[in-house]
C-alpha positions, 0 to 999 in steps of 0.5 A: 679255787680257794677252799671255803671252810664253813659248817654253816650252810647259810653263812656259805650261801651268804658269802657265795651271793654277796662275797663271790670273790671267795669262790672265784679262782685266784690267779697269782702273779705268774712271775712271783707266785711262790709264797716267800717271793709274794711276801717279800715283794708286796711292800715294794710293788703295791701302790700307796694310796694317799690318805689324810688322817685325823689323829687322836690320842686316847688315855688308858686305865694304866696311864698309857696312851693309844694313837688312833688315825681316823679317816672320817670320809666326811665327803661320803655320798652314800652315808652323809650322816656321820652318826650312822656312817658305817665304821671299820676298825683296822688293826695292822701287823706286828710292827705296822702302823696306819702307813702300811700299804695294805692299810691304805688300800683297805681305806681306799676300798672303804672310801669308795663305799662311803665308810669311815675307818679308824686305824688302831696303832699299837702303843709306842710304834706310830711316833708317840711316846710311851707314858708307861713301860708297856708296849703290846702283844698278841695275847693281851686284848685290854688296849683293843677293848678300850679302843672298841669301846671308845669308837663305839661310844663316839658313834653308837648308832653306826654299824661297826666292823673290824679287820685285822692283818697278821698279828692284828688279826691274831689280836682281834681273834683273841678278843673275839674268843674272849668276848663271844657275842658281847661286843659292839662289832657286828662282824670281823675280817682276818687276813694272814693270821698266825693261828698257832704261834709255836708252829709259826716261830718254828717255821720262821726258824728254818734257815732260809726263812730266818735269813729272809724274814726272822732276823729282819722282823727281830730287828724291826721289833728291837727298833720299835722299842729302842726309842723308848729305851729310857722308859723301858730300862726301868723294868728290862735288861735292854742290852740283853733284849737287843742281843736277840737274833730271833723273834722267839729270843725277843719274846723270851727276854721282853714280851713274855716278861712284860705281860707276866707270863711264867714261861715263853710257852705260856705266852705262846699258848695264850697268844695262839687264836686257834685255842679261842676260835670255838668261842667266837660269837659273831660272823668272821671271815678268815683269809690264809694262804697255805704257803704262808711261812708265818702261818704254815698251812698244817697249823690252820685250824680247819676242824675247829673252824667247822665246829663254829657256825660263825666262822668261815675260812678261805684258804688259797694255795698261793699268796704268801703272807699278806701277799695275794698279788694278782695280775701281770703288774700287781700295783693296785688291788690284790685278792686280799683287798677284793675279799676285804671290800666285798665282805665288808660291804656284804656285812654292812648292807646285807648282814641281816640276811645271814640268818634268814637264808 
């Protein structure tokens, strides 16, 4: 059974009643239960539901642009009125876009419930051009704030939630820690977030983890900026950035410099959501596996979570990073997908009961 960590008895009772998946025993796929194997295989095993997006480019205050992919769900039977149709903002991982299988599955789950989704693609990675020499990072929430304000302004009467995966979850937590209750979001779901960046990079630099994940992730980061080389060369030594062999080296030469941090340690401290968890002011459910090499179990802020009545952690012993595969042939729904579906539905349809239970 997962470990449910929450200091608020009413939030606990709410989850047990309306999101019972968090109390069920999670049975990982028996032939790939180990965390690293789950992490590696999920992108290849899970299906990719067909989703038709409507793309929107919005301008930012600094002259940049952000790509949003909308799934309007205009055929929604439960919410035919678009003005009040519940909306879920989805934040993919570090180099992820609206095309990731885990995002497509979240949209598929939302479609069956009648909800609308919008995917926030970070600057420069979803095929659009960079208009300024700036990309994104886990600590800087300006673009996310602009997107949340924009989506809310389009549908001010619609219930509004967000779900973030991996770095998307870190960014969302850092935003919530900064804004407290001053947000149009009514709740948030976080999956496989890296809570302490220092611990995450240290784990990823162990020899086997470097071979399996770190080097590949670094090349993905380099690839995501190489097509914008002409724009970025105005500010960066791109030859040096392209020589990075770890995420830490990439962040030292590129990310921390771009966002004005004096040292990489300053950036990693600011990017770690564990430091801001106490300030979260809306109900948040966070799913992590303790065998996730991207977010090691000992770095999950269990004691800090117990100090905030708005926070609930769901910790599984297996599942890896965005894995949570279950069943003999885990093509379709994962445990993570089921947590997402039940929690989003619970909040949209029964969220007002949390404080009366």
